[in-house]
N, C-alpha and C positions, 0 to 999 in steps of 0.2 A: 583391638586393632587387627589382630591376626584373622578375625572373621572377615574383615573388609578385604584383606589381601587374598583370602581364600575365595571369596565371592568374585573378585576381579579375575583371578586365575580361572575359575570355573566358567565365567561368562565372557571370555576374551573375544569370541566371535561376535557376540551381541554388541560389545563395546566398540569393536572395529566397524560394524555396520552403522552404529550410532554416530561414530566419528566421521565416517564417509558421508552420511546424510547431512550432518552438520556442515561439513566442508562444501558440499554441493549447494545447500541452501545459502551459505554465505556468498559463494561465487555467483549464484543465480541472482541474489538480491542486489549485488553490486552491478550486475549487467542489466537486469530487467527494470529495476526501480527508476533509474534515470530516464529510460525510454518512456515508461508509462507516465511519469510525472511531467515530462516535457510535452506530452500529448494532451494534457489537460488544457482546455481553453482558458485564457487569462481571466475571463469573467465567470468561470464555472460556479464559483461560490457566491456570486453576487445576485444571480437570477432569482426571482421570487418564486418561480415554478418551472418545472421541466417542460420542454416542448415535445410534442408528439413526433416520434421519429419518422423520417421520410420513408425508411424501409417498412415501417409498420403500415403506412398508408398504401404502399405499392405492392408489397408481398407479405401478407400476414404469416404465412407458414415459415418463410425464411426468417422473419422477425422472431418468431417463437423459438426457432432453433438457435438463433444468435443469443437470445436471452438466456436459454439453458446453458450454452457454452460460456457466456459471460459470468453467470452465477457460479458455475463449476470452477472457473479460474479464480473467481473471487474467494470461494471457500478454500481452495488450495492456498492462496496467498494469506488468507486470514489465519489458517492453522499454522502455516509456516512462520508467520509473524509472531504468533503466540509462542511457538517453539524458540524463535530467535530472541525472546526476552531472556532466556537462560543460555542459549547457544549463540555462537558468533553470527552476526548479521544485523541488518537494520530493522529491528523488530517493530518499532512504533510506526515507521513509514510503511512497512510491508502490511501491517494491520490496516492502516489508513487506506492504502490502495485497494486491498481486498474488500474492505467495507464499501468503498466507492463503486466497486463492480457488482456487489450483491444487491439485489432488490429486496427491501423490507419496509414495512410501515414506519414512518418517522425518519427515514434515512436522510433526507435532505437537511432537516434541522440538526440531526446528529453530526453530519459532515461539517456543517457550518460551525457548530460549537467546537469541534476538535480543531479545525483550521484556524479558529479565532485565537487559539493559544499561540503566543508570540514565538515560542521555540519551534513548534510544528510548522508555523507559517514561514519562518525564516529558513528552516531546513528544506521545505519544498522549493522555495525561491532559490536557495543555494544550488539545489539539483538542477533547476531550470536554467540558471545562469551558466552552469557547467556544460549544459547541452546547447547553449547559444540561444535560449528562449527568454523572452521578457518575463518580468515578475507577474505573479498572480495579483489580481485586485483583491484587497482584503474584504471579507464579507461585511464588515462594518464600515467600510469606506475609509479606514485609517491609512492615509498616505505615508505616514512615518514608518509604518510597519512594512512597507514595500522594500525597504533596504535589505540587501542580501546579508551584509555583515553588521552586527550590532556594534555600537561604540564601546 
């Protein structure tokens, strides 16, 4: 036990930085997640395929820069969400939003499978309701799952 106390005393600066980053991620997730979740179109998980972006058709260079920025933000949110599994914050929802931003093969099916989980779906709709937005349409068309609060 004395080894743990000694290590803690020797690494006080590191633990302080880790605590500060944890607090920053917690506050950031509380502020950013509701905004991102409220911006998801209600039928986002129902579509059978993604449409080609208007920006992609009009300006391919700006589209490429936007994709790079979106993927970088997604990676930051994914890593933060993984850290929030053991640190304070909304880890699962942060991981979900991060994955929604990152482009990878099989992404659409993966998103639909995660959101089909009743707890994740209800959590997303709870955040949307708090932001004054209507519920998401369930990927499998289950209207009973559109309730914000379970019985």
